[in-house]
TORPAZA-374642 format. One record per atom (N, C-alpha, C): residue in three letters; atom name; x, y, z. Coordinates in steps of 0.02 Angstrom, whole numbers, plus 32768, in hexadecimal, padded with zeros to 4 digits. Layout:
N
+--------+-------+------+------+------+
! residu ! atome !    x !    y !    z !
+--------+-------+------+------+------+
!    ALA !    CA !    X !    Y !    Z !
...
+--------+-------+------+------+------+
END
This chain:
83
+--------+-------+------+------+------+
! residu ! atome !    x !    y !    z !
+--------+-------+------+------+------+
!    UNK !     N ! 824D ! DCF7 ! 45A4 !
!    UNK !    CA ! 8283 ! DCD4 ! 4567 !
!    UNK !     C ! 82AF ! DD0D ! 4565 !
!    UNK !     N ! 82A3 ! DD41 ! 4565 !
!    UNK !    CA ! 82D7 ! DD75 ! 456C !
!    UNK !     C ! 8302 ! DD8F ! 459D !
!    UNK !     N ! 82F4 ! DD65 ! 45CA !
!    UNK !    CA ! 831A ! DD7D ! 4608 !
!    UNK !     C ! 833E ! DD4B ! 461B !
!    UNK !     N ! 8353 ! DD0E ! 45DF !
!    UNK !    CA ! 837F ! DCD9 ! 45D6 !
!    UNK !     C ! 83BA ! DCD7 ! 45FF !
!    UNK !     N ! 83D4 ! DD0A ! 45E3 !
!    UNK !    CA ! 841A ! DD08 ! 45F0 !
!    UNK !     C ! 8436 ! DD1B ! 4630 !
!    UNK !     N ! 840C ! DD67 ! 463B !
!    UNK !    CA ! 840A ! DD7B ! 4691 !
!    UNK !     C ! 83FC ! DD3B ! 46C0 !
!    UNK !     N ! 83CA ! DD17 ! 46BF !
!    UNK !    CA ! 83AA ! DCD6 ! 46E8 !
!    UNK !     C ! 83FC ! DCAF ! 46DA !
!    UNK !     N ! 840B ! DCA9 ! 46A3 !
!    UNK !    CA ! 845F ! DC5D ! 46AE !
!    UNK !     C ! 8491 ! DC8D ! 46C6 !
!    UNK !     N ! 8499 ! DCE1 ! 46C4 !
!    UNK !    CA ! 84BE ! DD0B ! 46E9 !
!    UNK !     C ! 84B2 ! DCF2 ! 4741 !
!    UNK !     N ! 846C ! DCF4 ! 4756 !
!    UNK !    CA ! 846B ! DCF2 ! 4783 !
!    UNK !     C ! 8464 ! DCBE ! 47B4 !
!    UNK !     N ! 846F ! DC96 ! 478A !
!    UNK !    CA ! 8461 ! DC41 ! 47A5 !
!    UNK !     C ! 84A3 ! DC1D ! 479C !
!    UNK !     N ! 84E6 ! DC48 ! 4775 !
!    UNK !    CA ! 8529 ! DC2C ! 477F !
!    UNK !     C ! 8558 ! DC65 ! 47BC !
!    UNK !     N ! 853D ! DCAA ! 47CF !
!    UNK !    CA ! 8549 ! DCCD ! 47FD !
!    UNK !     C ! 852C ! DCA0 ! 483C !
!    UNK !     N ! 84F2 ! DC7F ! 4838 !
!    UNK !    CA ! 84EA ! DC67 ! 487C !
!    UNK !     C ! 8504 ! DC22 ! 488B !
!    UNK !     N ! 8528 ! DBFD ! 4861 !
!    UNK !    CA ! 855A ! DBE0 ! 4870 !
!    UNK !     C ! 8588 ! DBD5 ! 4885 !
!    UNK !     N ! 85A1 ! DC06 ! 4864 !
!    UNK !    CA ! 85E5 ! DC19 ! 4872 !
!    UNK !     C ! 85E5 ! DC44 ! 48BE !
!    UNK !     N ! 85C8 ! DC69 ! 48C1 !
!    UNK !    CA ! 85C7 ! DC7A ! 490F !
!    UNK !     C ! 85B8 ! DC32 ! 493D !
!    UNK !     N ! 857F ! DC10 ! 492E !
!    UNK !    CA ! 8594 ! DBE9 ! 4958 !
!    UNK !     C ! 85C2 ! DBA5 ! 4967 !
!    UNK !     N ! 85ED ! DBB2 ! 4926 !
!    UNK !    CA ! 862B ! DB82 ! 4904 !
!    UNK !     C ! 866C ! DB98 ! 4919 !
!    UNK !     N ! 8662 ! DBC7 ! 491B !
!    UNK !    CA ! 86B8 ! DBEB ! 493B !
!    UNK !     C ! 86D4 ! DC01 ! 4970 !
!    UNK !     N ! 86A2 ! DBF1 ! 49A2 !
!    UNK !    CA ! 86BB ! DBE2 ! 49F1 !
!    UNK !     C ! 86DD ! DB93 ! 49DE !
!    UNK !     N ! 86C4 ! DB74 ! 49BA !
!    UNK !    CA ! 86EB ! DB2C ! 49CD !
!    UNK !     C ! 8726 ! DB2F ! 49C3 !
!    UNK !     N ! 8745 ! DB42 ! 499B !
!    UNK !    CA ! 877D ! DB56 ! 496C !
!    UNK !     C ! 87A8 ! DB83 ! 498A !
!    UNK !     N ! 879E ! DBBB ! 49D3 !
!    UNK !    CA ! 87B0 ! DBE9 ! 49D9 !
!    UNK !     C ! 87C4 ! DC2D ! 49B4 !
!    UNK !     N ! 8799 ! DC2B ! 497C !
!    UNK !    CA ! 8799 ! DC5F ! 4947 !
!    UNK !     C ! 8763 ! DCA1 ! 4979 !
!    UNK !     N ! 8749 ! DCDD ! 4964 !
!    UNK !    CA ! 871A ! DD0A ! 4970 !
!    UNK !     C ! 86F4 ! DCE7 ! 494B !
!    UNK !     N ! 86BE ! DCE4 ! 497C !
!    UNK !    CA ! 8660 ! DCDC ! 495A !
!    UNK !     C ! 864A ! DD23 ! 4935 !
!    UNK !     N ! 8652 ! DD5A ! 494D !
!    UNK !    CA ! 8645 ! DD9F ! 4917 !
!    UNK !     C ! 866B ! DDB7 ! 48F7 !
!    UNK !     N ! 8694 ! DDAB ! 48F1 !
!    UNK !    CA ! 86AE ! DDAF ! 48AC !
!    UNK !     C ! 86B9 ! DD80 ! 4883 !
!    UNK !     N ! 86AF ! DD30 ! 4892 !
!    UNK !    CA ! 869D ! DD29 ! 4857 !
!    UNK !     C ! 864A ! DD0A ! 4843 !
!    UNK !     N ! 8628 ! DD22 ! 4869 !
!    UNK !    CA ! 85E4 ! DD32 ! 484D !
!    UNK !     C ! 85DE ! DD6D ! 4833 !
!    UNK !     N ! 8604 ! DD93 ! 4824 !
!    UNK !    CA ! 8609 ! DDD3 ! 4815 !
!    UNK !     C ! 8610 ! DDC6 ! 47B0 !
!    UNK !     N ! 8658 ! DD9B ! 47BF !
!    UNK !    CA ! 8682 ! DD8B ! 478B !
!    UNK !     C ! 863E ! DD5E ! 474A !
!    UNK !     N ! 8624 ! DD25 ! 4790 !
!    UNK !    CA ! 8600 ! DCFC ! 4760 !
!    UNK !     C ! 85B4 ! DD1C ! 4762 !
!    UNK !     N ! 85A6 ! DD61 ! 4782 !
!    UNK !    CA ! 8569 ! DD7D ! 4759 !
!    UNK !     C ! 8576 ! DDAB ! 4706 !
!    UNK !     N ! 85B5 ! DDC4 ! 4707 !
!    UNK !    CA ! 85D6 ! DDFC ! 46C4 !
!    UNK !     C ! 85E1 ! DDCE ! 469A !
!    UNK !     N ! 8608 ! DD9A ! 46B4 !
!    UNK !    CA ! 8623 ! DD7D ! 466A !
!    UNK !     C ! 8603 ! DD36 ! 465F !
!    UNK !     N ! 85D8 ! DCFB ! 469F !
!    UNK !    CA ! 85B1 ! DCD3 ! 468E !
!    UNK !     C ! 85D1 ! DC93 ! 4677 !
!    UNK !     N ! 85DB ! DC60 ! 463F !
!    UNK !    CA ! 85E5 ! DC23 ! 464D !
!    UNK !     C ! 8639 ! DC28 ! 4637 !
!    UNK !     N ! 865C ! DC6D ! 4615 !
!    UNK !    CA ! 86A4 ! DC75 ! 461F !
!    UNK !     C ! 86AF ! DC6A ! 4674 !
!    UNK !     N ! 86A3 ! DC8E ! 46A2 !
!    UNK !    CA ! 86C7 ! DC76 ! 46CC !
!    UNK !     C ! 86A9 ! DC47 ! 470E !
!    UNK !     N ! 867B ! DC2D ! 46F1 !
!    UNK !    CA ! 8666 ! DBED ! 470C !
!    UNK !     C ! 869C ! DBD0 ! 46EF !
!    UNK !     N ! 86A5 ! DBC1 ! 46A4 !
!    UNK !    CA ! 86EA ! DB9E ! 468F !
!    UNK !     C ! 8734 ! DB92 ! 46B9 !
!    UNK !     N ! 8738 ! DBF7 ! 46C9 !
!    UNK !    CA ! 878B ! DC10 ! 46E6 !
!    UNK !     C ! 878D ! DBD5 ! 472D !
!    UNK !     N ! 8733 ! DBE7 ! 475B !
!    UNK !    CA ! 8739 ! DBD6 ! 4784 !
!    UNK !     C ! 8745 ! DB8B ! 47A4 !
!    UNK !     N ! 8726 ! DB69 ! 477A !
!    UNK !    CA ! 8739 ! DB18 ! 4778 !
!    UNK !     C ! 878B ! DB01 ! 477A !
!    UNK !     N ! 87A8 ! DB39 ! 4745 !
!    UNK !    CA ! 87FA ! DB22 ! 4736 !
!    UNK !     C ! 8813 ! DB36 ! 4768 !
!    UNK !     N ! 87FB ! DB89 ! 4792 !
!    UNK !    CA ! 881C ! DB87 ! 47BE !
!    UNK !     C ! 880E ! DB69 ! 4806 !
!    UNK !     N ! 87E3 ! DB16 ! 47F4 !
!    UNK !    CA ! 87CB ! DB09 ! 4854 !
!    UNK !     C ! 87E7 ! DAAB ! 482D !
!    UNK !     N ! 8814 ! DAAA ! 4807 !
!    UNK !    CA ! 882F ! DA6F ! 47E5 !
!    UNK !     C ! 87F2 ! DA33 ! 47CD !
!    UNK !     N ! 87B6 ! DA54 ! 47B4 !
!    UNK !    CA ! 87B1 ! DA4E ! 479D !
!    UNK !     C ! 87A4 ! DA37 ! 4747 !
!    UNK !     N ! 87EF ! DA49 ! 4725 !
!    UNK !    CA ! 8805 ! DA5D ! 46E4 !
!    UNK !     C ! 87D7 ! DA33 ! 46A8 !
!    UNK !     N ! 87BC ! D9F7 ! 46AF !
!    UNK !    CA ! 879C ! D9DA ! 4666 !
!    UNK !     C ! 8771 ! DA0A ! 4657 !
!    UNK !     N ! 8727 ! DA0B ! 469E !
!    UNK !    CA ! 86F6 ! DA2D ! 468F !
!    UNK !     C ! 86FC ! DA90 ! 466E !
!    UNK !     N ! 873C ! DA9A ! 4698 !
!    UNK !    CA ! 8756 ! DAEA ! 468F !
!    UNK !     C ! 876F ! DAE2 ! 4654 !
!    UNK !     N ! 8785 ! DACF ! 4621 !
!    UNK !    CA ! 87B3 ! DACF ! 45F6 !
!    UNK !     C ! 8781 ! DAD4 ! 45AF !
!    UNK !     N ! 8766 ! DA89 ! 45B8 !
!    UNK !    CA ! 870E ! DA74 ! 456B !
!    UNK !     C ! 86DD ! DABA ! 458E !
!    UNK !     N ! 86E7 ! DABF ! 45BE !
!    UNK !    CA ! 86AC ! DB07 ! 45C7 !
!    UNK !     C ! 86C0 ! DB49 ! 45A7 !
!    UNK !     N ! 86F6 ! DB58 ! 45A1 !
!    UNK !    CA ! 871E ! DB99 ! 4599 !
!    UNK !     C ! 8735 ! DB8E ! 455C !
!    UNK !     N ! 873D ! DB5E ! 453D !
!    UNK !    CA ! 8747 ! DB82 ! 44FA !
!    UNK !     C ! 870F ! DB5F ! 44C8 !
!    UNK !     N ! 86C1 ! DB3F ! 44F6 !
!    UNK !    CA ! 8690 ! DB35 ! 44C2 !
!    UNK !     C ! 8685 ! DB8F ! 44DA !
!    UNK !     N ! 867F ! DBAF ! 4500 !
!    UNK !    CA ! 8660 ! DBEF ! 44F4 !
!    UNK !     C ! 867C ! DC17 ! 44ED !
!    UNK !     N ! 86B3 ! DC0F ! 44ED !
!    UNK !    CA ! 86DB ! DC51 ! 44C6 !
!    UNK !     C ! 86ED ! DC3D ! 4471 !
!    UNK !     N ! 86DC ! DBFF ! 4471 !
!    UNK !    CA ! 86CD ! DBE8 ! 4403 !
!    UNK !     C ! 8695 ! DC06 ! 43FA !
!    UNK !     N ! 8664 ! DBED ! 4421 !
!    UNK !    CA ! 861D ! DC26 ! 441F !
!    UNK !     C ! 8625 ! DC66 ! 441F !
!    UNK !     N ! 862F ! DC87 ! 443E !
!    UNK !    CA ! 864F ! DCDA ! 443F !
!    UNK !     C ! 867E ! DCFB ! 4408 !
!    UNK !     N ! 869E ! DCC7 ! 43F3 !
!    UNK !    CA ! 86C3 ! DCCA ! 43A2 !
!    UNK !     C ! 86A0 ! DCD2 ! 4359 !
!    UNK !     N ! 866B ! DC7F ! 436C !
!    UNK !    CA ! 8638 ! DC8D ! 4346 !
!    UNK !     C ! 8614 ! DCC1 ! 4331 !
!    UNK !     N ! 8605 ! DCDA ! 4377 !
!    UNK !    CA ! 85BC ! DD0A ! 436A !
!    UNK !     C ! 85DC ! DD3A ! 434A !
!    UNK !     N ! 861B ! DD77 ! 4368 !
!    UNK !    CA ! 863D ! DD98 ! 435B !
!    UNK !     C ! 8636 ! DDA2 ! 4306 !
!    UNK !     N ! 8661 ! DD61 ! 42E4 !
!    UNK !    CA ! 8672 ! DD68 ! 42A0 !
!    UNK !     C ! 8625 ! DD73 ! 4279 !
!    UNK !     N ! 85E9 ! DD4D ! 429E !
!    UNK !    CA ! 85AE ! DD3C ! 4270 !
!    UNK !     C ! 858D ! DD94 ! 4263 !
!    UNK !     N ! 85B4 ! DDAC ! 42BF !
!    UNK !    CA ! 8589 ! DDE2 ! 42BB !
!    UNK !     C ! 85C5 ! DE2A ! 428B !
!    UNK !     N ! 85EF ! DE10 ! 4277 !
!    UNK !    CA ! 861F ! DE31 ! 424D !
!    UNK !     C ! 8604 ! DE30 ! 41F9 !
!    UNK !     N ! 85EC ! DDDA ! 4200 !
!    UNK !    CA ! 85DD ! DDCC ! 41B9 !
!    UNK !     C ! 85A6 ! DDFC ! 419D !
!    UNK !     N ! 856A ! DE06 ! 41DE !
!    UNK !    CA ! 8520 ! DE0F ! 41D5 !
!    UNK !     C ! 8539 ! DE5A ! 41BA !
!    UNK !     N ! 855E ! DE8D ! 41D5 !
!    UNK !    CA ! 8570 ! DED6 ! 41D0 !
!    UNK !     C ! 857B ! DEE5 ! 4187 !
!    UNK !     N ! 85B6 ! DEAA ! 4164 !
!    UNK !    CA ! 85DB ! DEAC ! 4138 !
!    UNK !     C ! 85A0 ! DEBB ! 40EC !
!    UNK !     N ! 856E ! DE73 ! 410B !
!    UNK !    CA ! 853D ! DE49 ! 40CB !
!    UNK !     C ! 84FC ! DE8F ! 40C9 !
!    UNK !     N ! 8506 ! DEDD ! 4113 !
!    UNK !    CA ! 84D8 ! DEEE ! 410C !
!    UNK !     C ! 84DC ! DF24 ! 40EB !
!    UNK !     N ! 851F ! DF35 ! 40F3 !
!    UNK !    CA ! 8544 ! DF62 ! 40D5 !
!    UNK !     C ! 853F ! DF60 ! 4084 !
!    UNK !     N ! 855C ! DF28 ! 406F !
!    UNK !    CA ! 853B ! DF27 ! 4025 !
!    UNK !     C ! 851D ! DF36 ! 4002 !
!    UNK !     N ! 84DD ! DF2F ! 4031 !
!    UNK !    CA ! 848B ! DF2B ! 4011 !
!    UNK !     C ! 8490 ! DF94 ! 4009 !
+--------+-------+------+------+------+
END
């Protein structure tokens, strides 16, 4: 369970490395992006390869999740600071 983020990054990197040559993209570059940035890189890749609907949905969904997580972290820090 603790390796789920790493596993998701590896799966996305493998997918991008295999799929990138079909669209004349650099597979190693996209695999690195996919491993480091995960679902955001996958959404941007979909947008770049003319699969815009799923790309925008994924990018907006994951981006919103990141923003909400950051808000929760700030609120938790403020709450702990007031105790």
